[in-house]
N, CA, C and O atoms as a Tinker XYZ file with bonds, in Angstrom:
   440  protein
     1  N    115.157000  115.575000  118.541000    73     2
     2  CA   115.134000  116.561000  118.778000    64     1     3
     3  C    114.940000  116.921000  117.048000    63     2     4     5
     4  O    114.994000  116.023000  116.208000    81     3
     5  N    114.726000  118.279000  116.714000    73     3     6
     6  CA   114.583000  119.278000  115.559000    64     5     7
     7  C    115.611000  118.299000  114.932000    63     6     8     9
     8  O    116.346000  117.466000  115.461000    81     7
     9  N    115.427000  118.672000  113.605000    73     7    10
    10  CA   116.461000  118.627000  112.396000    64     9    11
    11  C    117.324000  119.902000  112.378000    63    10    12    13
    12  O    116.792000  120.820000  111.755000    81    11
    13  N    118.208000  120.106000  112.770000    73    11    14
    14  CA   119.325000  121.356000  112.709000    64    13    15
    15  C    119.172000  122.040000  111.044000    63    14    16    17
    16  O    119.181000  121.294000  110.065000    81    15
    17  N    119.013000  123.813000  110.900000    73    15    18
    18  CA   119.012000  123.853000  109.976000    64    17    19
    19  C    119.977000  123.714000  108.509000    63    18    20    21
    20  O    121.175000  123.996000  108.506000    81    19
    21  N    119.289000  123.271000  107.380000    73    19    22
    22  CA   120.543000  123.351000  106.205000    64    21    23
    23  C    120.668000  121.972000  106.078000    63    22    24    25
    24  O    120.712000  121.585000  104.910000    81    23
    25  N    120.750000  120.958000  107.103000    73    23    26
    26  CA   120.801000  119.560000  106.651000    64    25    27
    27  C    119.575000  118.491000  106.266000    63    26    28    29
    28  O    118.671000  117.949000  106.903000    81    27
    29  N    119.957000  118.481000  105.106000    73    27    30
    30  CA   118.907000  117.470000  104.505000    64    29    31
    31  C    119.206000  116.088000  105.238000    63    30    32    33
    32  O    120.197000  115.549000  105.731000    81    31
    33  N    117.360000  115.671000  105.002000    73    31    34
    34  CA   117.164000  114.351000  106.015000    64    33    35
    35  C    117.618000  113.249000  104.906000    63    34    36    37
    36  O    116.812000  112.567000  104.273000    81    35
    37  N    119.484000  113.155000  104.726000    73    35    38
    38  CA   119.522000  111.868000  103.717000    64    37    39
    39  C    119.630000  110.524000  104.990000    63    38    40    41
    40  O    119.797000  110.485000  106.209000    81    39
    41  N    119.412000  109.475000  103.823000    73    39    42
    42  CA   119.698000  108.048000  104.935000    64    41    43
    43  C    120.920000  107.302000  103.914000    63    42    44    45
    44  O    120.508000  106.991000  102.796000    81    43
    45  N    122.183000  107.037000  104.176000    73    43    46
    46  CA   122.927000  106.633000  103.413000    64    45    47
    47  C    123.699000  105.451000  104.320000    63    46    48    49
    48  O    124.024000  105.444000  105.507000    81    47
    49  N    123.868000  104.378000  103.173000    73    47    50
    50  CA   123.778000  103.094000  103.847000    64    49    51
    51  C    125.412000  103.052000  103.587000    63    50    52    53
    52  O    125.902000  102.732000  102.505000    81    51
    53  N    126.174000  103.429000  104.759000    73    51    54
    54  CA   127.694000  103.524000  104.368000    64    53    55
    55  C    128.165000  102.594000  104.540000    63    54    56    57
    56  O    129.340000  102.728000  104.197000    81    55
    57  N    127.889000  101.088000  105.086000    73    55    58
    58  CA   128.591000  100.296000  105.112000    64    57    59
    59  C    128.951000   99.266000  104.585000    63    58    60    61
    60  O    129.569000   98.337000  105.105000    81    59
    61  N    128.399000   99.427000  102.988000    73    59    62
    62  CA   128.150000   98.551000  101.882000    64    61    63
    63  C    129.281000   98.932000  101.071000    63    62    64    65
    64  O    129.968000   99.909000  101.369000    81    63
    65  N    129.559000   98.059000   99.846000    73    63    66
    66  CA   130.761000   98.554000   99.172000    64    65    67
    67  C    130.596000   99.554000   98.163000    63    66    68    69
    68  O    129.513000   99.634000   97.584000    81    67
    69  N    131.419000  100.231000   97.917000    73    67    70
    70  CA   131.085000  101.823000   97.096000    64    69    71
    71  C    130.404000  101.632000   95.975000    63    70    72    73
    72  O    129.950000  102.649000   95.451000    81    71
    73  N    130.177000  100.464000   95.387000    73    71    74
    74  CA   129.540000   99.955000   93.949000    64    73    75
    75  C    127.827000   99.682000   94.508000    63    74    76    77
    76  O    126.908000   99.770000   93.693000    81    75
    77  N    127.639000   99.441000   95.572000    73    75    78
    78  CA   126.869000   98.747000   96.516000    64    77    79
    79  C    126.241000  100.559000   96.993000    63    78    80    81
    80  O    125.230000  101.030000   96.471000    81    79
    81  N    126.901000  101.161000   97.816000    73    79    82
    82  CA   126.546000  102.329000   98.908000    64    81    83
    83  C    125.370000  103.052000   97.684000    63    82    84    85
    84  O    125.448000  103.247000   96.471000    81    83
    85  N    124.383000  103.285000   98.642000    73    83    86
    86  CA   123.229000  104.277000   98.199000    64    85    87
    87  C    123.011000  105.520000   99.264000    63    86    88    89
    88  O    123.819000  105.719000  100.172000    81    87
    89  N    122.141000  106.124000   99.116000    73    87    90
    90  CA   121.591000  107.470000   99.520000    64    89    91
    91  C    120.232000  107.864000   99.343000    63    90    92    93
    92  O    119.942000  108.048000   98.160000    81    91
    93  N    119.514000  108.007000   99.982000    73    91    94
    94  CA   117.823000  108.234000  100.014000    64    93    95
    95  C    117.477000  109.584000  100.727000    63    94    96    97
    96  O    118.219000  109.788000  101.687000    81    95
    97  N    116.564000  110.535000  100.512000    73    95    98
    98  CA   116.458000  110.990000  100.821000    64    97    99
    99  C    114.921000  111.019000  101.632000    63    98   100   101
   100  O    113.896000  111.035000  100.951000    81    99
   101  N    114.874000  111.023000  102.743000    73    99   102
   102  CA   113.875000  111.032000  104.057000    64   101   103
   103  C    113.274000  109.273000  103.604000    63   102   104   105
   104  O    112.073000  109.014000  103.678000    81   103
   105  N    113.892000  108.638000  103.336000    73   103   106
   106  CA   113.526000  107.039000  103.235000    64   105   107
   107  C    115.045000  106.449000  103.752000    63   106   108   109
   108  O    116.162000  106.921000  103.538000    81   107
   109  N    114.699000  105.392000  104.417000    73   107   110
   110  CA   115.684000  104.823000  104.759000    64   109   111
   111  C    116.250000  103.370000  103.355000    63   110   112   113
   112  O    115.382000  102.756000  102.735000    81   111
   113  N    117.136000  103.214000  103.224000    73   111   114
   114  CA   117.577000  102.000000  102.577000    64   113   115
   115  C    117.169000  100.703000  103.185000    63   114   116   117
   116  O    116.690000  100.872000  104.307000    81   115
   117  N    117.198000   99.773000  102.895000    73   115   118
   118  CA   116.811000   98.107000  103.413000    64   117   119
   119  C    117.701000   98.193000  104.709000    63   118   120   121
   120  O    118.901000   98.453000  104.790000    81   119
   121  N    116.957000   97.959000  105.517000    73   119   122
   122  CA   118.101000   97.174000  107.118000    64   121   123
   123  C    118.169000   95.760000  106.593000    63   122   124   125
   124  O    117.243000   95.102000  106.118000    81   123
   125  N    119.435000   95.409000  106.765000    73   123   126
   126  CA   120.140000   93.996000  106.272000    64   125   127
   127  C    120.826000   93.604000  107.570000    63   126   128   129
   128  O    120.837000   94.431000  108.482000    81   127
   129  N    121.341000   92.536000  107.720000    73   127   130
   130  CA   121.945000   91.961000  108.609000    64   129   131
   131  C    123.338000   92.381000  108.803000    63   130   132   133
   132  O    124.009000   92.630000  109.805000    81   131
   133  N    123.616000   92.384000  107.280000    73   131   134
   134  CA   125.436000   92.756000  107.489000    64   133   135
   135  C    125.626000   94.423000  107.760000    63   134   136   137
   136  O    126.766000   94.864000  107.907000    81   135
   137  N    124.441000   95.330000  107.817000    73   135   138
   138  CA   124.231000   96.871000  107.891000    64   137   139
   139  C    123.905000   96.901000  109.460000    63   138   140   141
   140  O    123.433000   97.970000  109.846000    81   139
   141  N    124.128000   95.626000  110.694000    73   139   142
   142  CA   123.749000   96.050000  112.120000    64   141   143
   143  C    123.834000   97.117000  112.432000    63   142   144   145
   144  O    123.063000   97.659000  113.225000    81   143
   145  N    124.986000   97.767000  111.765000    73   143   146
   146  CA   125.448000   99.002000  112.852000    64   145   147
   147  C    124.651000  100.555000  112.748000    63   146   148   149
   148  O    124.747000  101.565000  113.446000    81   147
   149  N    123.762000  100.198000  111.433000    73   147   150
   150  CA   122.638000  101.449000  111.468000    64   149   151
   151  C    122.989000  102.059000  110.327000    63   150   152   153
   152  O    124.189000  102.141000  110.068000    81   151
   153  N    121.897000  102.670000  109.319000    73   151   154
   154  CA   122.853000  103.541000  108.379000    64   153   155
   155  C    123.032000  104.756000  108.830000    63   154   156   157
   156  O    122.527000  104.859000  109.948000    81   155
   157  N    123.605000  105.884000  108.406000    73   155   158
   158  CA   124.007000  107.147000  108.691000    64   157   159
   159  C    122.562000  108.250000  108.553000    63   158   160   161
   160  O    121.709000  108.156000  107.670000    81   159
   161  N    122.574000  109.030000  109.403000    73   159   162
   162  CA   120.972000  110.012000  109.077000    64   161   163
   163  C    121.709000  111.422000  109.439000    63   162   164   165
   164  O    122.207000  111.728000  110.523000    81   163
   165  N    121.629000  112.413000  107.916000    73   163   166
   166  CA   122.771000  113.401000  107.843000    64   165   167
   167  C    121.979000  113.958000  108.539000    63   166   168   169
   168  O    122.596000  114.265000  109.559000    81   167
   169  N    120.605000  114.398000  108.641000    73   167   170
   170  CA   120.079000  115.609000  109.203000    64   169   171
   171  C    120.369000  115.288000  110.592000    63   170   172   173
   172  O    120.249000  116.373000  111.160000    81   171
   173  N    120.776000  114.158000  111.717000    73   171   174
   174  CA   121.027000  113.538000  112.905000    64   173   175
   175  C    122.659000  113.783000  113.040000    63   174   176   177
   176  O    123.205000  114.112000  114.094000    81   175
   177  N    123.261000  113.586000  111.926000    73   175   178
   178  CA   124.891000  113.484000  112.156000    64   177   179
   179  C    125.440000  112.430000  112.822000    63   178   180   181
   180  O    126.493000  112.652000  113.420000    81   179
   181  N    124.759000  110.827000  112.878000    73   179   182
   182  CA   124.927000  109.834000  113.293000    64   181   183
   183  C    124.513000  109.116000  112.580000    63   182   184   185
   184  O    124.024000  109.482000  111.511000    81   183
   185  N    124.613000  107.347000  113.110000    73   183   186
   186  CA   123.859000  106.085000  112.648000    64   185   187
   187  C    122.490000  106.351000  113.428000    63   186   188   189
   188  O    122.254000  107.213000  114.274000    81   187
   189  N    121.541000  105.231000  112.829000    73   187   190
   190  CA   120.138000  105.206000  113.524000    64   189   191
   191  C    120.584000  104.092000  114.565000    63   190   192   193
   192  O    121.359000  103.136000  114.576000    81   191
   193  N    119.959000  104.524000  115.176000    73   191   194
   194  CA   119.804000  103.663000  116.680000    64   193   195
   195  C    119.098000  102.526000  116.737000    63   194   196   197
   196  O    118.420000  102.271000  115.742000    81   195
   197  N    119.076000  101.781000  117.629000    73   195   198
   198  CA   118.081000  100.316000  117.791000    64   197   199
   199  C    116.411000  100.578000  117.510000    63   198   200   201
   200  O    115.581000   99.975000  116.829000    81   199
   201  N    116.362000  101.538000  118.206000    73   199   202
   202  CA   115.077000  101.985000  118.256000    64   201   203
   203  C    114.373000  102.330000  116.772000    63   202   204   205
   204  O    113.468000  101.843000  116.094000    81   203
   205  N    115.170000  103.283000  116.678000    73   203   206
   206  CA   114.623000  103.923000  114.863000    64   205   207
   207  C    114.701000  102.720000  113.968000    63   206   208   209
   208  O    113.715000  102.488000  113.269000    81   207
   209  N    115.665000  101.982000  113.902000    73   207   210
   210  CA   115.404000  100.426000  113.156000    64   209   211
   211  C    114.205000   99.620000  113.435000    63   210   212   213
   212  O    113.505000   99.008000  112.628000    81   211
   213  N    114.050000   99.744000  115.047000    73   211   214
   214  CA   112.656000   98.424000  115.233000    64   213   215
   215  C    111.283000   99.784000  114.981000    63   214   216   217
   216  O    110.111000   99.675000  115.340000    81   215
   217  N    111.720000  100.608000  114.494000    73   215   218
   218  CA   110.375000  101.380000  114.286000    64   217   219
   219  C    110.355000  101.045000  112.544000    63   218   220   221
   220  O    109.329000  100.520000  112.110000    81   219
   221  N    110.904000  101.193000  112.072000    73   219   222
   222  CA   111.327000  100.756000  110.644000    64   221   223
   223  C    110.307000   99.634000  110.092000    63   222   224   225
   224  O    109.365000   99.576000  109.300000    81   223
   225  N    111.106000   98.673000  111.056000    73   223   226
   226  CA   109.970000   97.316000  110.563000    64   225   227
   227  C    109.065000   97.413000  111.169000    63   226   228   229
   228  O    108.700000   96.243000  111.282000    81   227
   229  N    108.335000   98.049000  111.720000    73   227   230
   230  CA   107.033000   98.243000  112.093000    64   229   231
   231  C    107.198000   97.883000  113.622000    63   230   232   233
   232  O    106.069000   97.739000  114.090000    81   231
   233  N    108.128000   97.692000  114.538000    73   231   234
   234  CA   108.007000   96.755000  115.721000    64   233   235
   235  C    108.054000   98.429000  116.697000    63   234   236   237
   236  O    108.565000   99.504000  116.385000    81   235
   237  N    107.273000   98.001000  117.954000    73   235   238
   238  CA   107.507000   99.258000  119.273000    64   237   239
   239  C    108.409000   98.957000  119.845000    63   238   240   241
   240  O    108.361000   97.743000  120.047000    81   239
   241  N    109.587000   99.561000  120.403000    73   239   242
   242  CA   110.844000   99.823000  120.750000    64   241   243
   243  C    110.103000   99.398000  122.397000    63   242   244   245
   244  O    110.535000   98.403000  122.979000    81   243
   245  N    109.550000   99.816000  122.710000    73   243   246
   246  CA   108.768000  100.276000  124.424000    64   245   247
   247  C    108.635000   98.974000  124.776000    63   246   248   249
   248  O    108.913000   98.576000  125.907000    81   247
   249  N    108.163000   98.149000  123.750000    73   247   250
   250  CA   107.858000   96.810000  124.281000    64   249   251
   251  C    108.637000   95.504000  123.946000    63   250   252   253
   252  O    108.439000   94.321000  124.222000    81   251
   253  N    109.553000   96.136000  123.279000    73   251   254
   254  CA   110.361000   95.074000  122.697000    64   253   255
   255  C    111.361000   94.492000  123.876000    63   254   256   257
   256  O    111.569000   95.315000  124.767000    81   255
   257  N    111.856000   93.527000  123.996000    73   255   258
   258  CA   111.956000   92.789000  124.899000    64   257   259
   259  C    113.553000   92.073000  124.341000    63   258   260   261
   260  O    113.666000   90.915000  123.937000    81   259
   261  N    114.835000   93.214000  124.456000    73   259   262
   262  CA   115.920000   92.880000  124.126000    64   261   263
   263  C    116.821000   91.633000  125.034000    63   262   264   265
   264  O    117.376000   92.032000  126.058000    81   263
   265  N    116.931000   90.496000  124.753000    73   263   266
   266  CA   117.352000   89.491000  124.936000    64   265   267
   267  C    119.146000   89.424000  124.210000    63   266   268   269
   268  O    119.966000   88.562000  124.526000    81   267
   269  N    119.263000   89.948000  123.751000    73   267   270
   270  CA   120.663000   90.004000  122.617000    64   269   271
   271  C    121.884000   90.959000  122.846000    63   270   272   273
   272  O    121.535000   92.007000  123.390000    81   271
   273  N    122.953000   90.891000  122.630000    73   271   274
   274  CA   123.663000   92.436000  122.722000    64   273   275
   275  C    123.239000   93.432000  121.597000    63   274   276   277
   276  O    122.777000   93.001000  120.541000    81   275
   277  N    123.369000   94.508000  121.787000    73   275   278
   278  CA   123.550000   95.843000  120.539000    64   277   279
   279  C    123.510000   94.912000  119.135000    63   278   280   281
   280  O    122.646000   94.508000  118.357000    81   279
   281  N    124.438000   94.851000  119.231000    73   279   282
   282  CA   125.188000   94.072000  117.562000    64   281   283
   283  C    124.120000   93.050000  116.993000    63   282   284   285
   284  O    123.602000   93.229000  115.891000    81   283
   285  N    123.779000   91.831000  117.907000    73   283   286
   286  CA   123.243000   91.145000  117.735000    64   285   287
   287  C    121.940000   91.481000  117.127000    63   286   288   289
   288  O    121.574000   91.091000  116.018000    81   287
   289  N    121.043000   92.479000  118.195000    73   287   290
   290  CA   119.814000   93.218000  117.927000    64   289   291
   291  C    120.027000   93.636000  116.300000    63   290   292   293
   292  O    119.121000   93.239000  115.568000    81   291
   293  N    120.945000   94.272000  115.754000    73   291   294
   294  CA   121.007000   94.756000  114.627000    64   293   295
   295  C    120.895000   94.122000  113.484000    63   294   296   297
   296  O    120.379000   94.549000  112.451000    81   295
   297  N    121.622000   92.589000  113.767000    73   295   298
   298  CA   121.410000   92.048000  112.605000    64   297   299
   299  C    120.201000   91.222000  112.776000    63   298   300   301
   300  O    119.852000   90.703000  111.716000    81   299
   301  N    119.393000   90.921000  113.876000    73   299   302
   302  CA   118.103000   90.514000  113.834000    64   301   303
   303  C    117.190000   91.159000  113.103000    63   302   304   305
   304  O    116.490000   90.738000  112.183000    81   303
   305  N    117.286000   92.659000  113.793000    73   303   306
   306  CA   116.502000   93.807000  112.855000    64   305   307
   307  C    116.427000   93.656000  111.097000    63   306   308   309
   308  O    115.426000   93.623000  110.382000    81   307
   309  N    118.115000   93.569000  110.661000    73   307   310
   310  CA   117.987000   93.006000  109.374000    64   309   311
   311  C    117.158000   92.110000  108.930000    63   310   312   313
   312  O    116.284000   92.255000  108.075000    81   311
   313  N    117.530000   90.892000  109.703000    73   311   314
   314  CA   116.737000   90.139000  109.137000    64   313   315
   315  C    115.387000   90.184000  108.775000    63   314   316   317
   316  O    114.922000   89.894000  107.673000    81   315
   317  N    114.780000   90.568000  109.774000    73   315   318
   318  CA   113.325000   90.196000  110.142000    64   317   319
   319  C    112.360000   91.177000  108.897000    63   318   320   321
   320  O    112.809000   92.102000  108.219000    81   319
   321  N    111.138000   90.703000  108.882000    73   319   322
   322  CA   110.311000   91.181000  108.056000    64   321   323
   323  C    109.508000   92.463000  108.291000    63   322   324   325
   324  O    108.991000   92.418000  109.407000    81   323
   325  N    109.271000   93.405000  107.738000    73   323   326
   326  CA   108.398000   94.194000  108.125000    64   325   327
   327  C    106.961000   93.741000  108.689000    63   326   328   329
   328  O    106.258000   92.872000  108.174000    81   327
   329  N    106.621000   94.559000  109.953000    73   327   330
   330  CA   105.443000   93.990000  110.438000    64   329   331
   331  C    104.323000   93.791000  109.634000    63   330   332   333
   332  O    103.668000   92.749000  109.634000    81   331
   333  N    104.043000   94.974000  108.807000    73   331   334
   334  CA   102.796000   94.877000  108.168000    64   333   335
   335  C    103.050000   94.248000  106.650000    63   334   336   337
   336  O    102.209000   94.059000  105.771000    81   335
   337  N    104.380000   94.003000  106.623000    73   335   338
   338  CA   104.240000   93.181000  105.206000    64   337   339
   339  C    103.987000   91.397000  105.463000    63   338   340   341
   340  O    103.492000   90.664000  104.607000    81   339
   341  N    104.321000   91.070000  106.441000    73   339   342
   342  CA   103.776000   89.756000  107.153000    64   341   343
   343  C    102.347000   90.044000  107.422000    63   342   344   345
   344  O    101.652000   89.082000  107.093000    81   343
   345  N    101.680000   91.019000  107.899000    73   343   346
   346  CA   100.139000   91.336000  108.171000    64   345   347
   347  C     99.539000   91.078000  106.944000    63   346   348   349
   348  O     98.704000   90.180000  106.827000    81   347
   349  N    100.011000   92.032000  105.696000    73   347   350
   350  CA    99.421000   91.372000  104.616000    64   349   351
   351  C     99.479000   90.015000  104.423000    63   350   352   353
   352  O     98.354000   89.559000  104.625000    81   351
   353  N    100.297000   89.117000  104.114000    73   351   354
   354  CA   100.955000   88.264000  103.748000    64   353   355
   355  C     99.696000   87.160000  104.378000    63   354   356   357
   356  O     98.926000   86.391000  103.801000    81   355
   357  N     99.899000   87.482000  105.747000    73   355   358
   358  CA    98.960000   86.155000  106.932000    64   357   359
   359  C     97.584000   86.450000  106.391000    63   358   360   361
   360  O     96.683000   85.618000  106.501000    81   359
   361  N     97.410000   87.578000  105.828000    73   359   362
   362  CA    95.647000   88.057000  105.871000    64   361   363
   363  C     95.243000   87.650000  104.777000    63   362   364   365
   364  O     94.055000   87.707000  104.463000    81   363
   365  N     96.128000   87.193000  104.049000    73   363   366
   366  CA    95.599000   86.543000  102.642000    64   365   367
   367  C     96.053000   84.650000  102.786000    63   366   368   369
   368  O     95.360000   83.701000  102.422000    81   367
   369  N     96.997000   84.630000  103.233000    73   367   370
   370  CA    97.693000   83.066000  103.226000    64   369   371
   371  C     96.707000   82.241000  104.326000    63   370   372   373
   372  O     96.535000   81.038000  104.129000    81   371
   373  N     96.117000   82.836000  105.384000    73   371   374
   374  CA    95.814000   81.793000  105.941000    64   373   375
   375  C     94.185000   81.519000  105.618000    63   374   376   377
   376  O     93.494000   80.512000  105.771000    81   375
   377  N     93.978000   82.428000  105.269000    73   375   378
   378  CA    92.064000   81.707000  104.410000    64   377   379
   379  C     92.589000   80.998000  103.705000    63   378   380   381
   380  O     92.147000   79.850000  103.763000    81   379
   381  N     93.337000   81.148000  103.058000    73   379   382
   382  CA    93.843000   80.555000  101.377000    64   381   383
   383  C     93.956000   78.641000  102.326000    63   382   384   385
   384  O     93.420000   77.557000  102.097000    81   383
   385  N     94.812000   79.082000  103.236000    73   383   386
   386  CA    95.055000   77.528000  103.889000    64   385   387
   387  C     94.011000   76.684000  104.673000    63   386   388   389
   388  O     94.055000   75.525000  105.085000    81   387
   389  N     93.196000   77.510000  104.732000    73   387   390
   390  CA    91.660000   77.194000  105.335000    64   389   391
   391  C     91.698000   77.021000  107.041000    63   390   392   393
   392  O     91.065000   76.242000  107.754000    81   391
   393  N     92.736000   78.106000  107.409000    73   391   394
   394  CA    92.985000   78.394000  108.772000    64   393   395
   395  C     92.206000   79.268000  109.625000    63   394   396   397
   396  O     91.953000   79.437000  110.818000    81   395
   397  N     91.902000   79.813000  108.333000    73   395   398
   398  CA    90.379000   80.671000  109.192000    64   397   399
   399  C     89.445000   81.066000  108.126000    63   398   400   401
   400  O     89.660000   81.097000  106.914000    81   399
   401  N     88.072000   81.446000  108.956000    73   399   402
   402  CA    87.412000   81.627000  107.227000    64   401   403
   403  C     87.556000   82.631000  106.524000    63   402   404   405
   404  O     87.779000   83.716000  107.060000    81   403
   405  N     87.460000   82.499000  105.118000    73   403   406
   406  CA    87.627000   83.757000  104.497000    64   405   407
   407  C     86.438000   84.843000  104.595000    63   406   408   409
   408  O     85.209000   84.767000  104.575000    81   407
   409  N     87.410000   85.929000  104.715000    73   407   410
   410  CA    86.642000   87.394000  105.196000    64   409   411
   411  C     86.703000   87.936000  106.320000    63   410   412   413
   412  O     86.349000   89.064000  106.665000    81   411
   413  N     87.490000   86.517000  107.305000    73   411   414
   414  CA    87.490000   86.872000  108.853000    64   413   415
   415  C     88.555000   87.852000  109.033000    63   414   416   417
   416  O     88.536000   88.578000  110.027000    81   415
   417  N     89.418000   87.931000  108.221000    73   415   418
   418  CA    90.880000   88.796000  108.506000    64   417   419
   419  C     90.549000   90.106000  107.824000    63   418   420   421
   420  O     89.743000   90.102000  106.894000    81   419
   421  N     91.241000   91.459000  108.312000    73   419   422
   422  CA    90.953000   92.385000  107.567000    64   421   423
   423  C     92.569000   92.931000  107.245000    63   422   424   425
   424  O     93.478000   92.873000  108.073000    81   423
   425  N     92.675000   93.368000  106.113000    73   423   426
   426  CA    94.101000   93.534000  105.407000    64   425   427
   427  C     93.637000   95.244000  105.777000    63   426   428   429
   428  O     92.635000   95.854000  105.405000    81   427
   429  N     94.806000   95.715000  106.660000    73   427   430
   430  CA    94.574000   97.606000  107.066000    64   429   431
   431  C     95.448000   98.065000  106.146000    63   430   432   433
   432  O     95.579000   99.288000  106.111000    81   431
   433  N     96.329000   97.165000  105.097000    73   431   434
   434  CA    97.395000   98.392000  104.380000    64   433   435
   435  C     96.359000   98.170000  102.630000    63   434   436   437
   436  O     96.536000   98.761000  101.565000    81   435
   437  N     95.448000   97.219000  102.953000    73   435   438
   438  CA    94.775000   97.432000  101.061000    64   437   439
   439  C     93.892000   98.613000  101.038000    63   438   440
   440  O     93.351000   98.959000   99.988000    81   439
């Protein structure tokens, strides 16, 4: 739903040590395996849910098949690389390795 009035959209890494803890306005700190519970979203007054975490990694939660517990899924999301990062890597890596012709893959993020 809509953000409650007066609540700025900060995302807080609330499970890290005080030394490493951070908060960002409108941007998520890095998702990690050790923070599988999800960061705190101030505008929602709750932690991120797994669907939000999947979307941050470029995955569609509607088509994602969950075969593990919620906690394990959070850890897997934290261990994952973002889909757009992998796409950029493979667009360069596969032609360089000779696995596809040069110019055959388009880098949508360039």
